[in-house]
PASEBA-1860 file (N, C-alpha, C; in nm, 3 decimals):
! residues 147
1> MSAHSGEP> 4.875/-17.412/-1.638/5.015/-17.449/-1.645/5.098/-17.321/-1.671 ~ 5.223/-17.339/-1.623/5.309/-17.211/-1.665/5.368/-17.234/-1.782 ~ 5.389/-17.128/-1.867/5.446/-17.127/-1.998/5.614/-17.136/-1.965 ~ 5.668/-17.247/-2.014/5.809/-17.250/-2.009/5.878/-17.278/-2.147 ~ 6.001/-17.202/-2.165/6.068/-17.222/-2.286/6.139/-17.352/-2.258 ~ 6.133/-17.464/-2.340/6.208/-17.583/-2.330/6.148/-17.655/-2.210 ~ 6.237/-17.742/-2.153/6.179/-17.843/-2.056/6.183/-17.755/-1.922 ~ 6.083/-17.796/-1.825/6.071/-17.721/-1.693/6.172/-17.799/-1.604
9> TPEQLAAD> 6.231/-17.715/-1.517/6.315/-17.798/-1.413/6.222/-17.863/-1.322 ~ 6.273/-17.970/-1.244/6.196/-18.041/-1.161/6.141/-17.951/-1.042 ~ 6.216/-17.829/-1.016/6.161/-17.754/-0.887/6.046/-17.663/-0.965 ~ 6.051/-17.608/-1.098/5.932/-17.541/-1.143/5.816/-17.640/-1.154 ~ 5.834/-17.754/-1.196/5.728/-17.850/-1.234/5.660/-17.876/-1.078 ~ 5.759/-17.901/-0.983/5.686/-17.926/-0.864/5.600/-17.793/-0.802 ~ 5.669/-17.682/-0.831/5.588/-17.565/-0.785/5.452/-17.537/-0.875 ~ 5.446/-17.586/-0.998/5.330/-17.559/-1.075/5.230/-17.676/-1.027
17> LSDAVRRL> 5.285/-17.800/-1.014/5.187/-17.913/-0.981/5.135/-17.878/-0.838 ~ 5.224/-17.841/-0.754/5.151/-17.798/-0.619/5.052/-17.695/-0.621 ~ 5.074/-17.583/-0.714/4.963/-17.495/-0.741/4.841/-17.550/-0.787 ~ 4.863/-17.634/-0.897/4.736/-17.692/-0.968/4.658/-17.792/-0.840 ~ 4.742/-17.855/-0.787/4.674/-17.946/-0.680/4.590/-17.867/-0.575 ~ 4.667/-17.751/-0.548/4.601/-17.688/-0.424/4.468/-17.625/-0.466 ~ 4.461/-17.573/-0.617/4.330/-17.505/-0.659/4.233/-17.622/-0.699 ~ 4.264/-17.756/-0.723/4.194/-17.838/-0.739/4.118/-17.894/-0.619
25> VRRFRGVS> 4.194/-17.887/-0.503/4.141/-17.924/-0.383/4.046/-17.817/-0.334 ~ 4.083/-17.692/-0.361/3.981/-17.569/-0.321/3.875/-17.605/-0.408 ~ 3.865/-17.637/-0.525/3.747/-17.667/-0.626/3.646/-17.762/-0.562 ~ 3.714/-17.890/-0.516/3.647/-17.987/-0.442/3.591/-17.941/-0.326 ~ 3.643/-17.875/-0.241/3.567/-17.823/-0.126/3.444/-17.732/-0.161 ~ 3.463/-17.660/-0.263/3.350/-17.578/-0.316/3.214/-17.662/-0.364 ~ 3.246/-17.773/-0.412/3.136/-17.842/-0.477/3.079/-17.963/-0.388 ~ 3.161/-17.984/-0.273/3.111/-18.078/-0.171/2.980/-18.016/-0.104
33> PQTGLSPS> 2.878/-18.135/-0.071/2.778/-18.085/0.005/2.813/-18.018/0.129 ~ 2.740/-17.925/0.168/2.749/-17.840/0.286/2.735/-17.925/0.406 ~ 2.842/-18.003/0.465/2.816/-18.071/0.572/2.851/-18.003/0.706 ~ 2.901/-17.895/0.705/2.943/-17.824/0.827/3.062/-17.887/0.898 ~ 3.135/-17.980/0.837/3.258/-18.041/0.888/3.384/-17.962/0.849 ~ 3.463/-17.946/0.941/3.591/-17.882/0.922/3.688/-17.969/0.854 ~ 3.792/-17.907/0.788/3.891/-17.994/0.704/3.943/-18.113/0.796 ~ 3.962/-18.084/0.919/4.024/-18.186/1.015/3.932/-18.284/1.033
41> QRSVLARL> 3.803/-18.254/1.047/3.700/-18.354/1.080/3.671/-18.435/0.953 ~ 3.674/-18.375/0.833/3.665/-18.439/0.707/3.789/-18.557/0.692 ~ 3.902/-18.503/0.724/4.019/-18.591/0.733/4.016/-18.702/0.814 ~ 3.968/-18.688/0.947/3.945/-18.790/1.019/3.849/-18.889/0.980 ~ 3.747/-18.859/0.952/3.643/-18.942/0.897/3.697/-19.015/0.762 ~ 3.751/-18.953/0.677/3.798/-19.040/0.558/3.914/-19.130/0.610 ~ 3.996/-19.088/0.705/4.109/-19.181/0.752/4.022/-19.305/0.831 ~ 3.932/-19.302/0.903/3.886/-19.396/0.954/3.811/-19.500/0.855
49> DGAGPDTT> 3.750/-19.431/0.758/3.682/-19.493/0.648/3.785/-19.589/0.574 ~ 3.902/-19.527/0.540/4.006/-19.597/0.474/4.089/-19.696/0.539 ~ 4.125/-19.650/0.668/4.216/-19.738/0.731/4.169/-19.811/0.839 ~ 4.024/-19.784/0.878/3.963/-19.869/0.989/3.964/-19.797/1.112 ~ 3.897/-19.866/1.208/3.879/-19.819/1.350/4.041/-19.763/1.408 ~ 4.032/-19.678/1.500/4.154/-19.632/1.550/4.132/-19.571/1.701 ~ 4.231/-19.566/1.766/4.209/-19.501/1.906/4.219/-19.358/1.888 ~ 4.176/-19.268/1.971/4.202/-19.128/1.965/4.346/-19.083/1.948
57> AGLARAEL> 4.439/-19.165/2.007/4.577/-19.134/2.030/4.640/-19.184/1.885 ~ 4.598/-19.290/1.836/4.633/-19.328/1.707/4.597/-19.236/1.601 ~ 4.473/-19.187/1.603/4.434/-19.091/1.502/4.523/-18.943/1.514 ~ 4.548/-18.915/1.639/4.634/-18.796/1.659/4.773/-18.803/1.613 ~ 4.811/-18.921/1.619/4.957/-18.961/1.556/4.934/-18.944/1.409 ~ 4.847/-19.004/1.352/4.823/-19.005/1.212/4.788/-18.874/1.148 ~ 4.726/-18.794/1.234/4.693/-18.673/1.166/4.790/-18.563/1.212 ~ 4.903/-18.604/1.278/4.991/-18.500/1.338/4.933/-18.386/1.430
65> VRPQSMRM> 4.842/-18.430/1.504/4.785/-18.309/1.603/4.789/-18.361/1.738 ~ 4.765/-18.283/1.844/4.770/-18.317/1.970/4.663/-18.409/2.030 ~ 4.695/-18.493/2.125/4.566/-18.584/2.137/4.461/-18.499/2.208 ~ 4.460/-18.402/2.266/4.352/-18.307/2.293/4.267/-18.247/2.193 ~ 4.346/-18.210/2.070/4.276/-18.146/1.970/4.184/-18.266/1.897 ~ 4.257/-18.381/1.893/4.185/-18.507/1.840/4.058/-18.538/1.908 ~ 4.062/-18.539/2.049/3.962/-18.571/2.142/3.831/-18.484/2.118 ~ 3.883/-18.330/2.080/3.761/-18.249/2.041/3.696/-18.274/1.900
73> TVAALEEL> 3.790/-18.328/1.812/3.756/-18.340/1.666/3.664/-18.474/1.675 ~ 3.684/-18.571/1.739/3.620/-18.705/1.746/3.475/-18.668/1.837 ~ 3.486/-18.603/1.946/3.381/-18.576/2.011/3.274/-18.500/1.918 ~ 3.320/-18.393/1.814/3.223/-18.329/1.730/3.177/-18.422/1.627 ~ 3.244/-18.523/1.583/3.202/-18.625/1.487/3.109/-18.714/1.543 ~ 3.123/-18.759/1.668/3.036/-18.838/1.750/2.907/-18.766/1.768 ~ 2.908/-18.643/1.810/2.791/-18.572/1.835/2.715/-18.568/1.720 ~ 2.767/-18.575/1.588/2.695/-18.573/1.456/2.641/-18.710/1.410
81> GLVARAPD> 2.683/-18.811/1.492/2.632/-18.949/1.454/2.739/-18.998/1.340 ~ 2.865/-18.938/1.302/2.929/-18.988/1.207/3.035/-19.092/1.237 ~ 3.055/-19.086/1.385/3.167/-19.197/1.433/3.089/-19.229/1.563 ~ 3.137/-19.369/1.606/3.096/-19.414/1.734/3.237/-19.480/1.794 ~ 3.226/-19.475/1.938/3.323/-19.517/1.998/3.274/-19.660/2.075 ~ 3.359/-19.758/2.097/3.347/-19.882/2.157/3.477/-19.906/2.234 ~ 3.475/-19.969/2.362/3.579/-20.007/2.418/3.686/-20.079/2.345 ~ 3.807/-20.044/2.366/3.938/-20.103/2.305/3.936/-20.262/2.362
89> PDDGRQSV> 3.920/-20.352/2.274/3.947/-20.491/2.329/4.081/-20.528/2.391 ~ 4.171/-20.461/2.359/4.312/-20.476/2.405/4.357/-20.384/2.503 ~ 4.264/-20.285/2.537/4.298/-20.183/2.640/4.186/-20.128/2.691 ~ 4.130/-20.164/2.796/3.987/-20.122/2.851/3.983/-19.971/2.875 ~ 4.116/-19.908/2.901/4.125/-19.783/2.942/4.091/-19.679/2.835 ~ 4.099/-19.733/2.696/4.083/-19.659/2.578/3.966/-19.698/2.504 ~ 3.914/-19.629/2.396/3.816/-19.651/2.314/3.858/-19.648/2.170 ~ 3.784/-19.736/2.092/3.824/-19.730/1.948/3.715/-19.678/1.880
97> VSVTDQGR> 3.754/-19.581/1.795/3.656/-19.482/1.718/3.651/-19.560/1.554 ~ 3.508/-19.559/1.528/3.486/-19.615/1.394/3.399/-19.534/1.316 ~ 3.369/-19.543/1.185/3.286/-19.465/1.133/3.154/-19.543/1.117 ~ 3.042/-19.449/1.143/2.916/-19.500/1.132/2.843/-19.533/0.991 ~ 2.734/-19.576/0.977/2.670/-19.600/0.857/2.646/-19.440/0.798 ~ 2.595/-19.359/0.890/2.564/-19.224/0.859/2.686/-19.136/0.807 ~ 2.811/-19.195/0.883/2.950/-19.132/0.833/2.976/-19.175/0.694 ~ 2.954/-19.291/0.660/2.987/-19.355/0.530/2.912/-19.287/0.415
105> RTLADMRA> 2.781/-19.262/0.448/2.697/-19.209/0.376/2.732/-19.064/0.338 ~ 2.785/-18.989/0.443/2.833/-18.844/0.425/2.951/-18.854/0.346 ~ 3.049/-18.943/0.378/3.166/-18.933/0.277/3.120/-18.990/0.140 ~ 3.041/-19.065/0.113/2.996/-19.105/-0.012/2.943/-18.983/-0.093 ~ 2.843/-18.913/-0.016/2.780/-18.793/-0.089/2.905/-18.674/-0.126 ~ 2.989/-18.669/-0.028/3.099/-18.583/-0.057/3.175/-18.618/-0.184 ~ 3.226/-18.760/-0.176/3.315/-18.788/-0.295/3.233/-18.793/-0.416 ~ 3.097/-18.842/-0.415/3.021/-18.821/-0.544/3.018/-18.678/-0.592
113> AKRDWLAA> 2.987/-18.582/-0.517/2.989/-18.448/-0.569/3.104/-18.425/-0.646 ~ 3.234/-18.473/-0.571/3.368/-18.413/-0.628/3.381/-18.479/-0.770 ~ 3.350/-18.619/-0.767/3.351/-18.698/-0.885/3.268/-18.641/-1.003 ~ 3.150/-18.607/-0.952/3.040/-18.554/-1.061/3.107/-18.435/-1.126 ~ 3.142/-18.329/-1.031/3.190/-18.210/-1.091/3.307/-18.238/-1.179 ~ 3.403/-18.321/-1.133/3.523/-18.331/-1.191/3.498/-18.411/-1.344 ~ 3.407/-18.501/-1.348/3.384/-18.564/-1.461/3.322/-18.485/-1.569 ~ 3.235/-18.381/-1.516/3.167/-18.281/-1.608/3.274/-18.176/-1.643
121> ALADELDP> 3.361/-18.136/-1.574/3.448/-18.041/-1.609/3.559/-18.132/-1.710 ~ 3.587/-18.246/-1.692/3.676/-18.311/-1.803/3.604/-18.330/-1.934 ~ 3.475/-18.351/-1.925/3.404/-18.375/-2.050/3.369/-18.240/-2.107 ~ 3.344/-18.115/-2.036/3.339/-17.986/-2.105/3.459/-17.917/-2.139 ~ 3.579/-17.949/-2.070/3.682/-17.856/-2.100/3.800/-17.934/-2.162 ~ 3.784/-18.059/-2.174/3.905/-18.131/-2.242/3.844/-18.203/-2.375 ~ 3.929/-18.211/-2.472/3.914/-18.291/-2.576/3.961/-18.450/-2.561 ~ 3.915/-18.522/-2.656/3.957/-18.665/-2.608/4.109/-18.683/-2.597
129> AERRQLAD> 4.179/-18.626/-2.678/4.328/-18.621/-2.664/4.380/-18.559/-2.553 ~ 4.334/-18.438/-2.485/4.371/-18.401/-2.370/4.343/-18.472/-2.260 ~ 4.222/-18.550/-2.260/4.182/-18.648/-2.148/4.293/-18.758/-2.166 ~ 4.332/-18.793/-2.269/4.431/-18.925/-2.282/4.565/-18.883/-2.214 ~ 4.607/-18.743/-2.254/4.720/-18.684/-2.183/4.709/-18.688/-2.035 ~ 4.580/-18.645/-1.962/4.568/-18.654/-1.825/4.581/-18.774/-1.780 ~ 4.521/-18.879/-1.845/4.517/-19.018/-1.794/4.673/-19.054/-1.787 ~ 4.756/-19.031/-1.871/4.886/-19.062/-1.870/4.947/-18.983/-1.751
137> AVELLERL> 4.906/-18.877/-1.750/4.966/-18.777/-1.621/4.920/-18.866/-1.499 ~ 4.810/-18.888/-1.478/4.756/-18.957/-1.358/4.842/-19.092/-1.327 ~ 4.875/-19.151/-1.436/4.949/-19.281/-1.411/5.100/-19.237/-1.361 ~ 5.151/-19.132/-1.400/5.258/-19.075/-1.342/5.253/-19.038/-1.215 ~ 5.155/-18.963/-1.181/5.119/-18.905/-1.047/5.124/-19.043/-0.952 ~ 5.052/-19.144/-1.000/5.031/-19.272/-0.914/5.172/-19.337/-0.892 ~ 5.249/-19.309/-0.981/5.401/-19.383/-0.955/5.469/-19.298/-0.856 ~ 5.449/-19.174/-0.850/5.529/-19.086/-0.765/5.475/-19.107/-0.622
145> VRK> 5.339/-19.113/-0.600/5.292/-19.130/-0.469/5.300/-19.262/-0.414 ~ 5.348/-19.367/-0.494/5.351/-19.517/-0.452/5.479/-19.517/-0.359 ~ 5.567/-19.430/-0.373/5.704/-19.447/-0.312/5.710/-19.405/-0.174
END
């Protein structure tokens, strides 16, 4: 955290928080098992796991990429056995993409590695009072992202 005299401005706090989150995400990537997946492939896999099956067009809209880019991403995930396609019951011209059991296991392994690293870091680096402070901050962050 940056050292501030007095209360930080919302702008400074936003900059500090953004920097800390970026570094945390970078650390998470470093501790994840080497899956060979790109960030966009990981994002699509996690989206399908969380939100359920979707069409390639729907995924492209949700991930803010061009449909042809999403087709390449889905094809790579399908080749690895992490997603499967099935005909769209509402529109036979399209297919619906869903996560396979192997895809779920891959996600679970990645998430477990991140959680394990973070739990160890919290235990090693923070005392109980600091962990309580962080728990309070997590509640505030949850409130911010619910909007």
